[in-house]
C-alpha positions as CSV (number, residue, x, y, z in Angstrom):
1,M,0.0,0.0,0.0
2,P,1.5,3.4,-1.0
3,S,2.3,5.8,1.8
4,L,0.3,9.0,2.2
5,A,2.9,11.0,0.4
6,E,3.0,8.6,-2.6
7,R,-0.8,8.8,-3.3
8,I,-2.1,11.2,-5.9
9,P,-4.0,13.9,-4.0
10,P,-7.7,14.4,-4.7
11,H,-8.3,16.6,-7.7
12,S,-10.3,16.9,-10.9
13,V,-8.5,18.3,-13.8
14,D,-11.7,18.2,-15.9
15,A,-13.6,20.3,-13.4
16,E,-10.8,22.8,-13.2
17,R,-10.6,23.1,-16.9
18,S,-14.3,23.5,-17.3
19,I,-14.4,26.3,-14.7
20,L,-11.5,28.2,-16.3
21,G,-12.8,27.8,-19.8
22,S,-16.3,28.9,-18.7
23,M,-14.9,31.9,-16.9
24,M,-13.3,33.1,-20.2
25,M,-16.7,32.8,-21.9
26,S,-19.2,34.0,-19.4
27,E,-19.4,36.7,-16.8
28,D,-21.9,34.7,-14.8
29,A,-19.4,31.9,-14.6
30,I,-16.8,34.3,-13.3
31,N,-19.2,35.5,-10.5
32,D,-20.1,31.9,-9.7
33,A,-16.5,30.7,-9.5
34,L,-15.2,33.7,-7.6
35,G,-18.0,33.1,-5.0
36,V,-16.5,29.7,-4.2
37,L,-12.9,29.5,-5.2
38,V,-9.5,31.1,-4.6
39,P,-6.4,30.4,-6.8
40,E,-4.9,28.0,-4.3
41,D,-7.9,25.7,-4.6
42,F,-6.7,24.5,-8.0
43,Y,-4.4,21.5,-8.1
44,R,-2.3,22.4,-11.1
45,P,-0.1,25.5,-10.8
46,L,-1.0,26.7,-14.3
47,H,-4.7,26.5,-13.4
48,Q,-4.0,28.6,-10.2
49,R,-2.3,31.2,-12.4
50,I,-5.1,31.3,-15.0
51,F,-7.7,31.7,-12.2
52,F,-5.6,34.5,-10.6
53,E,-5.2,36.3,-13.9
54,I,-9.0,36.1,-14.7
55,Q,-9.8,37.2,-11.2
56,D,-7.3,40.1,-11.5
57,L,-8.8,41.3,-14.8
58,Y,-12.4,41.0,-13.5
59,L,-11.7,42.8,-10.2
60,H,-10.0,45.6,-12.1
61,G,-13.1,46.1,-14.3
62,Q,-11.4,44.8,-17.4
63,T,-12.9,42.6,-20.1
64,V,-12.3,38.9,-19.4
65,D,-12.2,36.7,-22.5
66,L,-9.7,34.5,-24.3
67,V,-7.9,37.5,-25.9
68,T,-7.4,39.5,-22.6
69,V,-6.4,36.4,-20.6
70,K,-4.0,35.2,-23.3
71,D,-2.3,38.6,-23.3
72,R,-1.1,37.8,-19.7
73,F,0.8,34.7,-20.8
74,T,4.0,34.8,-22.8
75,E,4.7,31.2,-23.3
76,H,3.3,29.9,-26.6
77,S,2.4,26.6,-25.0
78,E,0.3,28.4,-22.3
79,Q,-1.5,30.4,-24.9
80,I,-2.4,27.2,-26.9
81,Y,-3.6,25.7,-23.6
82,L,-5.9,28.7,-23.0
83,V,-7.4,28.2,-26.5
84,D,-7.9,24.5,-25.8
85,L,-9.7,25.4,-22.5
86,C,-12.2,27.6,-24.3
87,N,-12.7,25.1,-27.1
88,S,-13.4,22.3,-24.7
89,V,-16.2,24.0,-22.8
90,V,-19.6,22.5,-23.8
91,S,-21.6,24.5,-21.3
92,S,-21.0,26.9,-18.4
93,H,-24.2,26.0,-16.6
94,H,-22.5,23.7,-14.1
95,V,-19.7,26.0,-12.9
96,V,-21.1,26.1,-9.3
97,Q,-21.1,22.3,-9.1
98,H,-17.6,22.1,-10.6
99,A,-16.4,24.8,-8.2
100,Q,-17.8,23.0,-5.2
101,Q,-16.0,19.8,-6.3
102,V,-12.7,21.7,-6.7
103,K,-13.2,23.3,-3.3
104,R,-13.9,19.9,-1.7
105,D,-10.8,18.4,-3.3
106,A,-8.7,21.4,-2.1
107,R,-10.0,20.9,1.5
108,L,-9.1,17.2,1.3
109,R,-5.6,18.0,0.0
110,R,-5.1,20.5,2.9
111,L,-6.4,17.8,5.4
112,I,-3.9,15.4,3.9
113,V,-1.1,17.9,4.5
114,I,-2.3,18.3,8.1
115,A,-2.5,14.5,8.6
116,S,1.0,14.0,7.1
117,G,2.3,16.7,9.5
118,L,0.6,15.0,12.4
119,A,2.1,11.6,11.4
120,R,5.6,13.2,11.1
121,A,5.3,15.1,14.4
122,S,4.0,12.0,16.2
123,S,6.8,9.8,15.0
124,Q,9.7,12.2,15.2
125,S,9.4,13.6,18.6
126,P,8.4,12.2,22.0
127,S,5.9,15.0,22.6
128,T,2.4,14.8,24.0
129,P,-0.4,14.1,21.5
130,F,-1.7,17.7,22.0
131,N,1.7,19.2,21.1
132,A,2.0,16.9,18.0
133,A,-1.6,17.9,16.9
134,S,-1.0,21.6,17.5
135,T,2.3,21.6,15.6
136,A,0.9,19.6,12.7
137,S,-2.3,21.5,12.2
138,R,-1.0,25.1,12.7
139,P,-0.4,25.7,8.9
140,G,-3.8,24.3,8.0
141,V,-6.0,25.8,10.7
142,D,-7.3,28.3,8.2
143,C,-8.4,25.7,5.7
144,C,-10.2,23.4,8.2
145,C,-12.0,25.9,10.3
146,A,-12.6,29.0,8.1
147,S,-13.6,27.1,5.0
148,S,-16.1,24.9,6.8
149,G,-17.9,27.9,8.1
150,T,-17.2,27.0,11.8
151,S,-15.0,28.9,14.1
152,C,-11.8,27.3,15.3
153,A,-12.8,27.7,18.9
154,S,-16.1,25.9,18.3
155,S,-14.3,22.9,16.7
156,R,-12.5,22.1,20.0
157,S,-13.9,21.2,23.4
158,T,-11.3,23.2,25.2
159,P,-9.1,25.6,23.4
160,P,-5.4,25.5,24.1
161,P,-4.1,28.3,26.2
162,T,-1.6,29.6,23.7
163,A,-3.3,28.8,20.4
164,R,-2.5,31.2,17.6
165,V,-3.7,31.1,14.0
166,A,-1.2,32.3,11.4
167,P,-2.6,35.0,9.1
168,R,-3.5,33.7,5.6
169,T,-1.0,34.8,2.9
170,V,-2.3,35.8,-0.5
171,P,0.0,35.3,-3.5
């Protein structure tokens, strides 16, 4: 059985592609996707960048379409990929469902990172279970608590006396 680190993390390239292609073709798709996703939710780094560029154009009141997005990419292979994204979109009616799937997969990937950190912390140091859990989950507190709609304090029976949540960094 492959270790946790050897397994392919949950993701759906097809859902990601559908969202990005739809966003370049429909303002409604942009609104729907921006209501659910952030760039880091995408599995592929290129998809993260495409989403970021679409978001940046949209939030600055600029036109979002294949031409304007393509202008932000200099590599010929990336420009061809953008054309392929648009050509592969059959319908933008399911953007919300695809965005929810991508968000779920992103949360699962973040939980895997936390679980891996917990496993590492538990096996590498003779600390108490609370210290191992606190150390392992610190980078992912934002993803588990904030994205689920619950407060971090309400997800614990007794909060640790020195718990601190690191601020989220935006690329």
